[in-house]
C-alpha positions in Angstrom: -30.6 6.4 -113.5 -28.4 3.4 -114.0 -25.5 3.5 -116.4 -24.5 0.6 -118.6 -20.9 -0.5 -119.1 -20.1 -0.1 -122.8 -17.4 -2.7 -122.6 -19.8 -5.5 -121.5 -22.1 -4.9 -124.6 -19.2 -4.8 -127.0 -17.4 -8.0 -125.9 -17.5 -10.8 -128.4 -18.2 -14.3 -127.1 -15.2 -16.6 -126.8 -14.3 -18.8 -129.8 -15.4 -22.4 -129.3 -13.6 -25.1 -131.2 -14.8 -28.7 -131.6 -12.5 -31.6 -130.7 -11.9 -32.3 -134.4 -11.0 -28.6 -135.0 -8.6 -28.7 -132.0 -6.9 -31.8 -133.4 -6.5 -30.1 -136.9 -5.1 -26.9 -135.3 -2.6 -28.9 -133.3 -1.5 -31.0 -136.3 -1.1 -27.8 -138.4 1.0 -26.2 -135.7 3.2 -29.2 -135.4 3.7 -29.4 -139.1 4.9 -25.8 -139.3 7.1 -26.3 -136.2 8.7 -29.4 -137.6 9.2 -28.2 -141.2 10.2 -24.6 -140.8 11.5 -23.8 -137.4 12.4 -26.7 -135.1 14.5 -29.8 -135.4 13.2 -33.1 -134.0 15.4 -32.7 -130.9 14.1 -29.2 -130.1 12.3 -28.5 -126.9 8.9 -26.7 -127.3 8.3 -26.3 -123.5 10.4 -26.7 -120.4 8.4 -25.4 -117.4 9.3 -25.9 -113.7 7.4 -24.7 -110.6 8.3 -25.2 -107.0 6.3 -24.1 -103.9 8.4 -24.6 -100.8 5.6 -24.9 -98.3 1.9 -24.2 -97.9 -0.2 -23.8 -94.8 -4.0 -23.3 -94.7 -5.6 -22.4 -91.4 -9.3 -23.3 -91.6 -11.4 -21.2 -89.2 -15.1 -21.0 -88.5 -17.1 -17.8 -88.9 -16.6 -17.0 -85.2 -12.8 -17.2 -85.8 -12.3 -20.5 -84.0 -9.5 -22.6 -85.5 -10.8 -25.9 -86.9 -7.8 -27.4 -88.6 -4.5 -26.6 -90.2 -3.4 -28.2 -93.5 0.4 -28.2 -94.0 2.1 -29.3 -97.2 5.8 -29.6 -97.7 7.5 -28.7 -101.0 5.3 -29.2 -104.0 7.2 -29.3 -107.3 6.0 -29.8 -110.9 7.6 -29.7 -114.3 6.6 -30.2 -117.9 8.7 -30.5 -120.9 7.6 -31.2 -124.5 9.7 -31.8 -127.6 8.9 -31.1 -131.2 8.6 -34.8 -132.0 5.5 -35.0 -129.8 7.2 -36.6 -126.8 6.7 -35.1 -123.3 7.5 -35.5 -119.6 5.3 -34.3 -116.7 5.9 -34.8 -113.1 4.4 -33.7 -109.8 5.8 -34.4 -106.3 4.5 -33.5 -102.8 7.1 -33.9 -100.1 4.7 -34.1 -97.1 1.1 -33.6 -96.1 -0.4 -33.3 -92.7 -3.7 -32.1 -91.1 -3.7 -30.8 -87.5 -6.8 -31.0 -85.4 -7.5 -27.6 -83.6 -11.0 -28.4 -82.2 -10.6 -31.4 -80.0 -9.7 -30.2 -76.5 -6.8 -32.0 -74.7 -6.3 -34.4 -77.6 -3.4 -36.8 -77.4 -3.4 -36.8 -81.2 -3.0 -33.3 -82.5 -2.1 -34.5 -86.0 -5.0 -36.5 -87.6 -3.4 -37.2 -91.0 0.3 -37.4 -91.8 2.4 -39.2 -94.3 5.0 -41.6 -92.8 8.6 -41.1 -94.0 10.3 -44.5 -94.2 13.4 -43.4 -96.2 14.9 -40.0 -96.4 13.7 -38.3 -99.5 10.4 -40.2 -99.7 7.5 -38.2 -101.0 3.9 -38.1 -99.8 2.7 -38.3 -103.4 4.4 -38.4 -106.8 3.1 -38.7 -110.3 5.1 -39.0 -113.6 3.6 -39.2 -117.0 5.8 -39.7 -120.1 5.0 -40.0 -123.8 7.7 -41.2 -126.2 8.0 -39.9 -129.8 6.6 -43.3 -130.9 3.4 -42.6 -128.8 4.1 -45.0 -126.0 2.9 -43.6 -122.7 4.0 -44.4 -119.1 2.2 -43.4 -115.9 3.8 -43.9 -112.5 1.9 -42.9 -109.4 3.2 -43.4 -105.9 1.5 -42.7 -102.6 3.4 -43.0 -99.3 2.0 -44.6 -96.2 -0.3 -42.3 -94.2 -1.3 -42.4 -90.5 -4.8 -41.3 -89.9 -6.6 -40.6 -86.6 -10.4 -40.5 -86.5 -11.5 -37.4 -84.6 -15.3 -37.2 -84.2 -15.1 -33.7 -82.8 -13.1 -32.5 -85.9 -15.5 -34.3 -88.3 -18.5 -32.8 -86.6 -17.0 -29.2 -86.7 -15.9 -29.6 -90.4 -19.4 -30.8 -91.3 -20.9 -27.8 -89.6 -18.4 -25.5 -91.4 -19.2 -26.8 -94.9 -23.0 -26.8 -94.3 -22.9 -23.3 -93.0 -20.6 -22.2 -95.9 -23.4 -23.1 -98.4 -25.8 -20.8 -96.6 -23.3 -17.9 -96.0 -22.1 -16.6 -92.7 -24.4 -16.7 -89.8 -24.8 -12.9 -89.3 -25.9 -13.1 -85.7 -22.7 -15.1 -84.7 -20.1 -12.8 -86.4 -17.9 -10.8 -84.1 -18.3 -7.0 -84.5 
């Protein structure tokens, strides 16, 4: 016979709040923070995260390499103050995609950001909100060089179509 997990029957559904209820909860939390605990200059959050580099090797089901995605340093930070102001930023140092399917290609890199000045970023985003409610958004994208590779496009299309149906069992290596 089959056994049932007692924990799955006893779990309560997650609490769902409406947008209005979320606003009321946030306002109540801010009131308590401002009146009892924190001064207007206090920081509520100061979070930073840095990923030095990231490589993704995309391979087909038969273990043939299709492409390599390489990202340089990705950094993000978020800080929020008790007065409602905040700062968020995200920066990606570099981004490139290397073609691994086109034989004897003169252009192994099919997408790469162009560095014009040392310290340039491939992509950056900053979002700020002042305590008065003014918001500033700054987005910057560097120049990219892109090479069209019909062989890579064809193989990527095959990969994603095959991914929807699952691995082709007869083509997997034993």
